[in-house]
N, C-alpha and C positions, 0 to 999 in steps of 0.2 A: 096278130103275129107274135110268135114267141122269140125272145132274144135271151142271150146270156150276158149278164152285166160284167164288165171288166173292172169296174170301180163302183164305189158306193154312190148311189143317186138318191138324193133326199126325196122322201115321199114316194119312192118307187121300190127300192130294195138295196141289198148290199152286194158287194163284189161276189161273183160266182153264183148268184141266184139266177134261176131261169124264170122269167116273168112274161106275162102277156101284156102287150101294149098295142095301141092303135097303130096302123101301118104308117101313117104320116109322121107320128112322133118317133117311131123307130127308124124309118128310112131317111127322114129329113133332119133329125137332130141327134139322136143317140149314136147311131152308127157313124155318121161323118165326124162327130166330135171324138170318136174313139172310146166312147163309154160302153159300147156293147157290140156284140156280133150276132148274126142271125143264128138261131138254134137249129141248124140243119143236123141231119143224122151224124155226119162226120164230126162236126163241131161238138155235138153232145158226147161222143166217144172220147174225144181229146179232153173235153172238160171233165168227164168222169175220172180219167186217169190223173189229171192235174189235181183235182180235189182229193183224190186218194193219197197222193204224195204229200200234199200240204197238211193233212190231218195231224201229223206228228208235230209240225211247227205250230199249228193252232193250239194244241194242248199246252205247249209252253207259254204261248201268248196269253191264254186264258188263266193259267196259274199266276203269271205276273200281274194280270189285270185284277184278279181276286185279291192279291196282296195290296195293290194300289187302292182298291175299294175299301179294304179294312183300315188302311192308313188314312184315307180321306174322310171316312165317316167318324173317325176319332178326333178330327180337327174342327174347331169352331173359329171362324175368322171374325175379327173385330175390325170394322171399317169405320174410321173416324171421318166425319164430314162436317161441313159448316151447316148450321141449322138456323132457320128463321123462326118465326112465330108458329105456334101449334105443332112443333116437331116437323115442319115441312122443310125439305132440304133446298139448298141453293144448288141447282143442278139435279143430278140423279146418280144412282149406283147402277152400273152396267156389268155385263158379263166380263168385259175387258178388265175392269178393276179386280174382279175375283181372280182372273187368270194371272194378273200381275202380282197379286199377293201370294198366290200359290207358287209362282215362279220364284219369288224371294225365299220361300220355304223349301225349295228344291223339287217341286213337282212340275213336270212338263205337261201342260194341258193346253189344248187349242181352244180358242174362243168359240169355235163352232160346236164344241163338245158340251158346252154349258147351256143348260136350259133353265132360264130364270123363271120365278113364279109370275113375274110380270116382265115386260120388256125393259122397263126402267123403274127401279124402286125409288119412290119419291118421299118416303116417310121413314122416320126412325123406327126401329123395332127388330124383331128376330124373324128371319126368313130361312127357307130351305130351297136350295137350287139342286137340280139334278145334273150329274155329270155322266156323259156316255163314255165309259172307259173302253168298252168293246161292243160289238154289235148287240149282244144280249146281256151285257153286264153293265149295270148302272149303279152309281153311288149317290147317296144323299149328302150334300154339303151344307152344313148349318153355318149361317153367317148372321152377324148382328151389326146393324147400322146404328152407330152411336154418335153422340155429339162430340166433336173434337175440334 
């Protein structure tokens, strides 16, 4: 069955995408949760008009996202942590810590937008995380886990 997504669904697509899913997934989960509608001929026409009207707003959002990407890629975060023997951390560094440090610097990023190289960084060193700023605009954020 084909559906039109009303919001971003992880591992499926972004809002306003028309995707094929299995009938059970669409009818029993996506549509009742309000995440999608059936892609009937009428809904496709309405969807086309809505997408056409939104294109101007999307251009502005993409320009803002591009500016944010250039700002984020010029930043290198230093994360001080308590370290034991062999450079192994007490605990770990997570995406939430990156988000908190970026928030202190004035950047508003959601934890779900940060893709870490590993789920939890457990050793000192230099790493690169990927930040999904917009559906097709990603930024590389360098961070260094240091003893502190």
